[in-house]
N, C-alpha and C positions, 0 to 999 in steps of 0.2 A: 728332549728326554729329561732335562733338569726339572721340568714342571711336575713330572711324575714322582720325583724324589722329595719334593717339598712337603708332601703330605706326611712323609715318614722321617722328617728331619730329626726328631727325638732319637730314633734308632741310629741315624747317621752320626749323632753326637755320642751316644752311649757306647756304641761298639768300639770306636777308637779310644775312648777313655778307659774302658776295661782292658783293651789291648795294651795301653800304656802300662797298666798295672802288671800284666803278664810279663812284658818285656823288662820292666824294672826288677821284678823278682828273678828273671833269668840273668840279668847283669850283676846281681848281688852274689850269685853262686860262686864265681871265680874268687871273689874277695873272701868268702867264707872258706874256700878251699885253701887259699893262701894262709889264712890263720891256722887252719888245721895242720898244714905241712910245717910252717915256720915255728909255731908255738906248741901245738899238740904233739908233733912227731919229733922235730929237730930241737925244740926247746931253745931257740936262739936267744931269747931274753932271760933264760933260766940256766945259763952255763951249760947248755947242750943237753939238759935233762927234759925229756918230753913229759907232757901232762895229759893223761888219759881223760881227765875230767873236761879239759878243753875240747878234746876230740868228740866226746859224747855230747857236751852242751852245744857246740857249734854244729855238730851233725844233726841234732834235733832241730835247731833253728833252720838248717838247710831244708830238712824235710817239711817243716811247717810252711816255710816260704814257697817251696815247690807246690804244696797243696793250695796255698793262697793264690799262687800264680796260675795254677790249673783252673781254679774257680773263676778267676778273672778271664782266662782264655775261653772257658765254656760260655760265660755270659757274653763275651765279645762275639763268639760264634753265633749265639742265639739271636742277638740283636742284629748282627749282619745278615743273617738268614731271614729274619722277620722283615728287614728292609728290602732285601733283594727279591724275596718271593712275592711280597705284596706289590712291589714295583713291577715285577714281571706280570703279575695277575692283572694289574690295571692296563698295562700295554696290550696284553693278549686280548682283553675284552674290547678295547678301543679298536684294535686291528680287526677283530672279528666283526664289530659293529660297522666299521668302515667298509669291510668286504661285502657285507650284506647290502650296503647302499650302492655298490658298484653297478654300473650297467653291465649287460652281457658282454659288450665289447671290451670293457675294462677287465672283466674277469678272464676273458679269453687271452687278453694281452699278457697278464701275469702268468696264466696257466694254473690249473688246479694243484698240480704237484708242487709248484713254487709257493703258492699261498699256504699250503699245508706245512711245508718246510719252514717258512718264515714264522708262522704262528706257533710252531712247536720248537724246532731245533734252534732257530735264530733267537727266540726269546730266552731259551735256556742259556745260550752263550752270553746274552746280555745280562742275565741274572748273575752268571759267574763273574762277569766284569764288575758289576756293582759290588758284589761280595768281596772281590779282590781289592777294589779301590778303597773300601772303608775298613778292610782288615789286613789283607796281605801287604799293601803298600805301606800302611801305617807301621806294621810290625817290622818290615824290612828297613824302612827309613829310620825308625827309632833304634834298631840294633846297630845299623851302620854308624849313626851319629853317636849314640850312647856308648857303643863298644869302642869307638875310636877315642873318645874322651877318656874312658877308663883305661885304655891301653897306654895312652900317652902319659896319664897320671902316674903309671907305674914306672916308666922310664922314657924320656924324650927320644932315645935312640930307636925305640919301637915305632915311632912316628915315621921314620925313614922307610920302614917296611911297608907301611900303609900307603905312603906317598908313591912308592914304586909299584906296588901290586894293584892298587885300585884302578888306576887309569888303564892298565893292560886288560884287567878282567872286564871293566865297563866297556872297553873297546870291543872285546869279543862279543859281549851281550848285544851291543848296538849293531855290530856287523851282521850277526845271525838273525836278529829281529828284522833288520832292513831287508834281508834276503827273503825272509819267510812271510812278511806281512802281506804282500800282494797275492800270495798263494791262497790265503784264507778265503778271499772273495771267490776265487775259482772253485775252492773246495765246496762252498755252500751251493754254487750253481750245479756242481756235479751231483750234490745231494738232491737238488731239485729234479734233475734228470732221472735219478734212481726212483724217487718217490712218484714221479709221473708215470714211469713204466709199471710200477707196482699198482698204482691207482687204476690204470687202464686195465690191467690184467685181472684184478679182483672184481671190478665192476663188469668186465666183459668175459668172465670165466666161462659162461655157457657157450659163447661164440668160439672161444679158443678151443674148447673141448669138441664142439660140433665139427670144426674144421680140422681137428687133429693138428693144431698148431703149437702144441706144447714145446716142441724142440725149437721152433722158430722164436717163440716168446722167451724161452730160456736163453737163447742167443742174444736177444735184445737186452735182457736183464744182465747177462754176463758182461756185455759191452758197457752198459751204464755203470755196473759195479766195478769193472776194471778201471774206468775213468776215475771213479771215486778213490779206489785203492791206490792207483798210481799217484794221484795228487796228494793223498795222505802220506805216501811213502816219501815224496819229495820233501815234505815238511819234517817228517821224522828223521830222514837221513841228515838233514841240516843240523838238527839238534843232537843227533847221535855223535857228530863231530864235536859239538860244542862242549858237552859234559867232560870228556877226557881232557880236552885242552885246558879247560878251567880247573880241573883237578890237579893238573901239573903245576899251574901257577899257585894254587892253594897250598900244595905240599912244599913248593919252593919257599913260599912265605913263612910257613911253619918252621922250616929248616933255618931260615934267616933269623927268626925270632929266637930259636934255641941257640944259634951260634952267637948272636949279640948278647943274649941273656947269659950264656956261659962266660963270656969275656967280662961282663959286668959283675957276675958272682965272684969270679977270681979277684977282681979289683975291689971287692967289698962294697960295691955301689948298689947292689940289689940282692935280694934273698932268693933261694931256690923256689920258695912258694910263689914269689912274684913272677918268676919265669913260667911256672905252671899256669898261673892266672893269665899271663900274657898269651900263652899258647891257646888257652881256651877262648880268650877274647878275639884273637886273630881268626880262630876257627869260626866263631860265631859271625864275625863281620863278613868274612869271605863266603861262608855258606849263605848268608843273607843276600849277598850280591849274586851268587849262583842261583838262588831262588828267584831272582829277577827273571831268569830264563823262563820259568813256568808262568810267572806273573805276566810277562810281556807276551807270551803266547796267548794267554787268556785275553789280554787287552787287545792284541791284534785281531784275534778272532771276534771278540765282542764288538770292536769298532766296525769290522766288515758287516757283522749282523745288524748293528745299529743303522748303518747306511741302508741296508735292504728293508728294514722295518720302517724307516722314515719314508721310503718310497710308497709304502701302503698308507701310512698315517698322513702324508702330505698330499696324496692324490685326492683331489676333489671329485666327488661323484659327478659324472657328466650329466646325469639326470638330476637336476637341482629342484628343490622344493619351490613351488610358487607360494603366493600369499593368500590365495582365496580359499576360505573354508566355510563360506556361508551357504545359504540355501538358494536353490534356483527355482524359477517358475516352471521350467520344463523338466520332464523326467524321462530318462531312457531314450533321448534323442541323440544320435551321432551324426556329425557332418564332417566330410572330407572336402576341403576347399583347395583345389589345385595342388594336391599333395604329391610331392616327389620324395623318394627316399632311396638311399643306397649305402653300401659299406665302402668307404673310401671313394674312389672314382667310379666304381661300378654302380650304376643306378638300377635298382630293382623295380621301383614303382615310378611311374611317370604321369604327372598331370591328372591325378585322380580327383574327380568331382562326384560326390555321392552323399546322399542323405538317407539315414535309416530312422524311421519314425517310431514313436513309442508303441510297444506291443507288437511291432512288425517282426516277422521271421524272414530274415535275409540270408540267402545261401550264397556262398562264393565257390565257384567251380573253375578249374583250370588245370593246365598241365603242371607237372612237377617243375618247380623253379619259376612259376609265373608270378609269385609274390603274394600268395593267399595268406600264409601265416604272417608275413611281414606286415601286410595291411592291418590285420587284426591286432598285431603286437603294438601298433602305434596308439591304440585306444587307451590302454592302461599305462602308456609311456614306458614300455620295456625298451623302446628306442624312441628317439626324437626325429621328427621329419627333417629332411634336408632343405625343403622349401614348402611353402603353403601352410595350412592350418588344419588341425584336427580339433573339433569342438564336441564337447559332451554337455548336453543340456544348455547349449548356447554359450558356453565358456571354453576358451582355449585350454586344452589340457595342460599347457605349460604354466598357466596361471593358478592351477589347483595346487593345494598341498597334496603330496603324493598319497598320503594315507586317506585323505578325503576322496580323491579321484578313484583310488583302487577299492574303496568301500562300495563304490557305485558299480564296479565291474567284477564279474566272476568269470574265471577262465578255467576251462577243462582241456587239458592237452591230450594229444594222442598217446604220448608216453606217460603213463600214470605213475606219478611219484607218490608212493605210499611209505609210511613210517613204521618202524618196528614197535608197534603198540597194538591195542585192540582195534577191531573194526569200528566200534563206536567212537573211539578217540580219533581215528582217522577221519571219520565223517564230521566230528565236532570241530575239526580244524577250520571248517567253513564258518562256524558261528559260535563264539564263546558263550557259554551258559545256556545253550539250547537244551530243551527237555528231551527225554527219551522218545516221547511221542513225535516230536519234530524230526528226530533221527529216523524213526520208523517211516514217517510220511515221505521224507526225502528218498529213503531207500526204496519205498514202494513205487514212487514216480520213476526212479532210475531202473526199475525192474530188478533190483538187487535183494529185495526183502525175502523172496522165496529161498534163494540159495544160502542167505545168511542164517535164517531161522532153521534151516535143515542141518547146519553144522552143529557139532557137539556142544560148543560153548555159545552159540548164537552170536550176538553182538559183542560178547566178551572174548571171542576167539582172537588169538594173537596172530598178527600178520608178520611173516618173516621179513628180513631186510629187503627193501625195495619191492615188497609184495610178492616175492618169489614162491610163496606157499599157495598162491592163487593162480588161476588161469588168466590169460590175457583179458578175456571178456569180463571176468569177475573183478579184476583190478580196475578196468575202465568203469564199470558200474558203481564201484565204491567211490572212485574219483568224481563221477557225475553226481552222486549223492552229496558229496562234499561241496560241489559247486552249486547245487540247488538249494541246500540248507542255508547258504549265505544270504539268500533272498535279495540279491543285488538287482539294480535296475536293468543291467545289461548282462546277458549270459552269452559268453563266447564258447562255442564247442568246436575246438580245432581238431577235426578228424578224430574226435574222441569216441566215436561209435564204430570205428573200423574193425574192431575185434568181435563185434556183435553180429549174430545172424540177422537176416533181414526181418524176420518175424519179431524178434525181441526189439530190434531197432524201431520198427514201426509202432510197436506197443509203447515204447518209451516216448516217442514224439507225440503220440496221441495223448498220453497221460500228461506230458509236460504242457501241452497246449490247453488241456482242460483245466488243470490245476493252477497254472500260472499264465493266464492269458495276457496280463499287463506287462510281463517281462519282455524286453526287446531281445530277440534271439538272433545271433549271428552264427551261422553254421558253415564251417569249412569242411569240405568233403571231396572224395574222389568218385563216389558212386552216385549215379543218377537216382537210384532208389532212396538215397539219403536226403535228397534236396527237392524232389519232385513236388512235394506238398508245400514248399515255402511260398510266402506271399510274392517274393521276387527272387530271381536268381541272377547273380552277376557273373559274367564270363570274363575271366582275366586271361589276357594273352600277352606274354612278354612284357608284363608290368603295366599294361594299359587295360582300361575297360573296353572290351570288345562289344559287349551287348549286355542289356539288363531287361528282364521281363519274366513272365510266368513260364512254367514248364511247357504249356501248350503253345504260347507264342514263339518261344525260342525253338521249339521243335519244328515249327513251320518256317521260321525265317533265318535261323543262325546255323551256318555250316559247322562251326566248331562243336556246338551242342549236338547237332545231328550226328557228327562223327563219334562223339562220346557215347551217345545213345545207341547207335548202331553197333559199336564195338562191345558195349557192355550187355545190352539187352537182347538185341537181335542175334548176338553171338552166343547167347545162352547163359550169360552171367546171372541174370535175374529177370524178373518180370515186373512191369509197371501195373499195379493193380488199379 
């Protein structure tokens, strides 16, 4: 974390310097008060006759020094916040950048709720820690040291009070901080859980309402919230004991100063003003020690958050960049060489050997869980193979720079992720700087042009969050438009026409083949009608290639394909034209 502070070292220096000025002004005030009492009121050096001019003159000096100290304090706060906020901003950007580079497995490991908590709440805690270190610690340390020196300079006997009181109060602080520090890590995890429940319910609000599960989800939220509240109460209860105990010792110290000061005044060794100054100094010192309570709370919480943020910053993305960013002689060729893949010990794909040629349309069909999406996800390296090789244009995908590889591949998923902006901006995600004519052409290919132009604002119509202002078929067609406009060598359609009726789907595939004959197309689907016109159809069964051929050949020779055909088409789901 220190490297993030180095950029703002000027602020790290200026904040303590101005804080020194504020503390110095504070430490002068008891001295001025001593002069007002001893000379202005009691007139100890003027035969007991007070002097109003001294009261006015010194009072004005006190006011001016308070104003000067206040200005120093403001500047100290400004520079401390400039440092902490910029520091937090840099860490937040790096954490987010690292998160974007995580593989799906790494994102799942942290969980969405936890990542949100770390990039928001944990960074706020760390910013508070930095601000306290360059402002709160400096102020507290200077007051304790400077106040002790000033107190002893008034009378050495006052040093006895400090020697007795400080170890006891510091002991209290250390005891309570030691007890509370481990709880802060637990507190942040409880916040993770709460954010996780909230994130799930906001994104899945329609499902919750459809199944009338509001009460059930309220129970889950209440349970997560109770865990957070109970943990917070454990910390607050500890510090609730701390403040009264420390106040007792503070007041005992003040009584001791007054008692010793009274003896010294009677003996003529010290003036009443000096006793008043001593009481103020002891109050300043012990209040500073008590403020260590809040400072150490911030430090403990900040350190727990720093550890959690380091887990994100220190996690190397499991999908690492390769070094190849050159041109290839082949275009749009995909090869799977003895590929196996699984999550942990569970193997999903086993010994896959397959070549997809340039401009070919390959369909992948199989039961749920057969590994269709996993196979396609290996091409743009959303995951890495467990064994074997995946080659794009003759180069192992692991050797590519990720940006170069993913420029070659366009992926359209079944779940259409749209953004809260215009329809045109959503399509333009596929290609920076594309013209409006290109947007229209992509929409026309995807069979989206008609419904877009019939809307009130056309391509400038705003899409609600996650595309909820559109039907499922409309969302899919906009997502397909985004995939087409990218003009990549390889287009992967992962069940991305499932919400389209058969006529619209057929019109889309016909238009796609006519307008983009050179693009290699990999279609993952559940419906025979979606794949029947493909050049080849791969049948996946339990992670293995069971068969590969045309619609006609598979219909004659493959039992799995025949079963799917009979269940869908002869059962009345649709017709093969």
